[in-house]
N, C-alpha and C positions, 0 to 999 in steps of 0.2 A: 458580594460573595467572594470568598477567598479561593484563589486558584488551587487545584489539586496539586500542581507542581509548576515550577517555572523552568523552562529549558534554556540553558545558557550555551549558545553556540558562538563560534568565533566572530561571526558577523552581526549577531543580534541575540537578544533574549526575548522570550515571549511566554505568556501564561497558557496553561492548559486547564480548562474547566471541565470537570466530569461530574455528572449528577443527573437526577431525574427532572423532567419538565423544564429544560433549559431553552427550548426553542423560542418561547415567548419572552425570554430574558436577554436575548443576544444584544439588543440595542442598549440595554443598561450595563452590559459587561464590557463593551468597547466604546470608545469615544472618537467618532469620526471627525475629521477636520473639514471635510467638504461633503459633496453629494455621495449618497450611498446607493450602490447598485447590487441588488441581491440576484445572484445568477444561479439558476437551477435547471433541471430538465423539464420538459413539457409535462411529463408524467408526474413529477413531484411538485409542480407549482402549487396546486391546490392542497396537497397533503402536508407539505412542509414549508414551501417557499413563502406562501402568503402569511403564515404565522410569524416567520422570521422578519419579513418586511414590515409587518404591522408593529413590531417591537421598536422600530425607529420612528421618530417624528415625521420623517419623509424619506421614503426609499422607493426606487424604481425596480421593477422586476424584469429580468431578462431570462429567456429560456433557450436551451439548445436541445438537440436530439440526444438520446441515451443509447448506450451500448458501445462495445469496442469498435464497431465500424465507424463511430463518430469521434473516436479518440485520435484526431488527425490535426495536421497543421491547418487544413481548410476550416475545420470547426473552430480552432483557436482564432483564425482570422475573422470568422463570423462574429465571435464575441467582441473582438476589437472594433469591427464595423458598427456593431450595436452600441458600444460605448461611445464611439465618435458621434454617431447619430443622436445620442441622448445628451451630448454635451459634457462628457466626462473630462476632467482635468487632472493635473498632477496631484491635487490634494483630495481626489476622490477615493472612495474605498469600495473594494469588491468583496462582497460577502458570499462565499460559494457554498451552496447547500446541496449535498448529494453524496453519492458514493465515490469510490476511487476514480472512476472514469470522469465524472463531473469535476471532482476536485483537481485532478491532474490537468484536464484540458482547459477549464476556465481559469484555474490557478496559473497555468503556463501563460495564458493570454494576459492575465493581470501582471505577470512578472516582466513581460516585454512591452506592454502598452506604455508609451511615454517613458520608457526605461524603468518601469515598475511603479505600481501604485499600491497603497495599503491593501493587504489581503487578509481576510479572516476565513478560516475553515470551519464549517459546521457539518461534520461528517454524519451521514444518516445510515450508514451500514456498519456492521461490526468490523468488516475488513478495513474500512476507512478509519474507524476510530482507533484500532489497535496498530495500524501500519501507515497507510499512505498519507494521512493528514499530519503525521509527526515527522519532523526532520527537515522540511523545506525543500524536498526534491520534487520537481514537477516535470512531467514528460508526456509526449504524445508518441504514437506508434508510426513506424515507417513500414511499407510493404515487406521490407527485408527483415524486420524484427521489431520487437516490443520495446517501447520507451527509448528509442534511439535519438529522439530530438527533445531536448529539455534544458532545464536550468536549475540552479540552486538559488532558492529565494525564500528566506524564512518568513512566516506569516506574522501578522500583528498579534494574533491569538488563535487558539483552537478551542472550540466549544462543542463538547460531546454530550448529547442528551441520551443517557442510557435507557430511559424509559421507552424509547421507540424501538429498541432492539427486539422486544417480544412480539412486535407486529411484523417483523420481517418473515418472508417465506423461509421455511426450514432450510432449504438448500443454500439460500443466500446467507443465512446465519452461520451455517456450517463452513461456508467459504472463509469467513473471517476467523472461525475457530482454528482452522488449519494454520493460518498465519500466526495466531497467538500461540499455538502449540509449538511452532517453529521458534518463537521467542524463548520458550522453556528450554529447548534443546541447546540454543546458542548461549543462553546467559542466566537462566533462573531455574534450577532443579525443582524448586517448590512450585513453580507454575506448571512444569511438566507433571509433577506428582498430582497436582489438582486435576489435570486431564485424566491421569491414570486412575484416580480414585472415583471421578465423576461426582455429580451432585453439587456442583459449585454454582454461584450466582454469576450472571453475565457481568454485573457491575464490578465484582471483585476481579474477574478475569481481565476485564478491560484495563483496570488500574495496574495490575501486575504487568501486563503486556506493554503498556505505555512506559512503565518504569524501565523495562529492558531496553526498549528502543531509545528512550531519552538519554540513558547513560551512554549509549554507543554514539549517538549523533552529537552529543555534547563534546565527546572526546575527539571526534573525527567528522567534521561537517561535510567535507566534499569527497568522501569515499577514497581517501588516499591510502588507508590501511584498515583500521578497526571496523569501519562502517561496512566494509565488504562482507563481514560476517552476516549481515542482514540478508544476504543473497543465498543463504543456505537453501538448497532445493530449487533455486530459481533458474539455474543454467538449463537444466533439462525441462523445467516447467515452461520457460519462455519458448524453448524449441517446440514443445508440444502445442502451445497456443498458436505459434506461427504456422505450424504444419496443418492445424485445424482451422486456420484463417479466423481465429478468435471466436469460434462457434462450437457449441455442443458441450462445453465444459467451463466451469467457473475458474477464475484465477486461483482461488484457494485450493480447489481440487487439483489443478495442475501442479501447485506447489506440494501438495500431499504426495502425489506420485513422484515428483521431482526429488523430494527428500528420500524416498525409498530407493530411487536410482542412485542418488549420491551416496547413500549408506552402503550400497553394494560395492561401489568403487572403493570406499573407505576401508571396508573389510578386506577387499582384495589387496590393498596397499599395506595392510597391517596396522592401520591407524585406529581401527574400531573393532572391538571384539564382536564375534557373531552373536553372542548372548545380548550385548547391548543393542546391536542393530535389530535383533528380533524383538527386543523390548520396545524400541521406538516404533517399529513397524506395527506391532500388535496394538499399540495405542492409536496410531493413525487409522488403522483399519477398523478399530472399534467405533469410530465416528463415521464409517461407511461412505467414503468418497465415491462418487459415481464412477462406474467402470469406464475406462478410456474407450472412446469411440474407435472404430477402425482408423488407423493412420499409417502413413508411410514412414517407417523408422529412419529411412535414409533422409527424408525431408526434415525430420526432427533433428538429426545430426547436422545437416547442412545449416539449419537455422541457428544452431549454437555457435557457428563461426562468427556470427554478428553480435554475440553477447557483448554488452557494453563494458563488462569487467575485463575483457581480454586486453592485453597490452602487447603490441608488436605481434610476434608469432606465438606468444605464450597463451595458453588457455588457463583461465583462473577459475577455481571452484572452491567451495567451502565444504569441509568435511568435519563431522563430529569425532572426537576422541572418546567422549563420554557425554552423558546428559548434563548439560550446563556448560560445556566447554567445546568449542570448535576451533579449527585452524583454517587459514587461507593457504591454499596450495597453488602455485603459479606455473607448474610444469606438467599439467594434465594433458595427456595425449588424446588424439582423436579416437584411437582404439579403446581407451578407457571409457570415454564418454559413450561410445557405441555399446560397450559392456553394460554401463549403467542403464542405458535406454532399454536394452534387451531384458534387464532384470525386472522391469515394471509390467 
């Protein structure tokens, strides 16, 4: 099978396969050098993990807990312990099957185990297919903030089976759609137009969203400049998630509200017209993100202090100037972020 595209980053190049019914073909799409360990969640073992494992001549299945409360250094250490107990070596391959939390946590473990073993992502959520599996960023959470402990580690391959997306719960599917919509605002007006018009196929949307992220991570692997555009909406979103202790809202929903908050700041700064901000907000709200639970806005603001994009005393945020074009601003004040939080 020919890859949908090949991502060329500074440290490595890797293929991305996109299509229907790929779970049972994973073993034929990658060539392991040593033992294969399929890592998934307990909940996804029977649904997806066993199919992927069966595609290899011999593979061992490892499982971890699911949910943001398990996206920790302790869980990554559990994965490493299981790999050691099963006899994993430097030539072993970790095939990670699951959504963003599984991909990040098990992928991070693979990136630091014996200084890194081959890693294959098999993302099973829309959010993971359009975002977290692409680009080689892996991270776990810290009590003070989201994704504060991590590494840059490109995979050997990414294999996205789009036929499983229709089986996702509606709210989980929407979570990924907000991240894809973000891609339209930062880099592809035609992708945004697709959301605005409605009636598109998930397969087409996944491919367009992957293209946006692939172009950015190819130009900036380690978030020195251009890659920071991918964090549009995420400063406030991560603050929301931390203030809610990663409960009651999906990551994509937090990003949806975070984009609206960022737009409010952009309008106030004169970077974005009110008409364009209203257009973006109208499309976001058309997909009905869940209302925010009651939260302490002071806690949201405090959590943004630990945003990993910040440098020194500067607060860094991404603001759109129009659909398809965003800018990185490095002198955002605490008062401005409070204004954006109040706008959601």
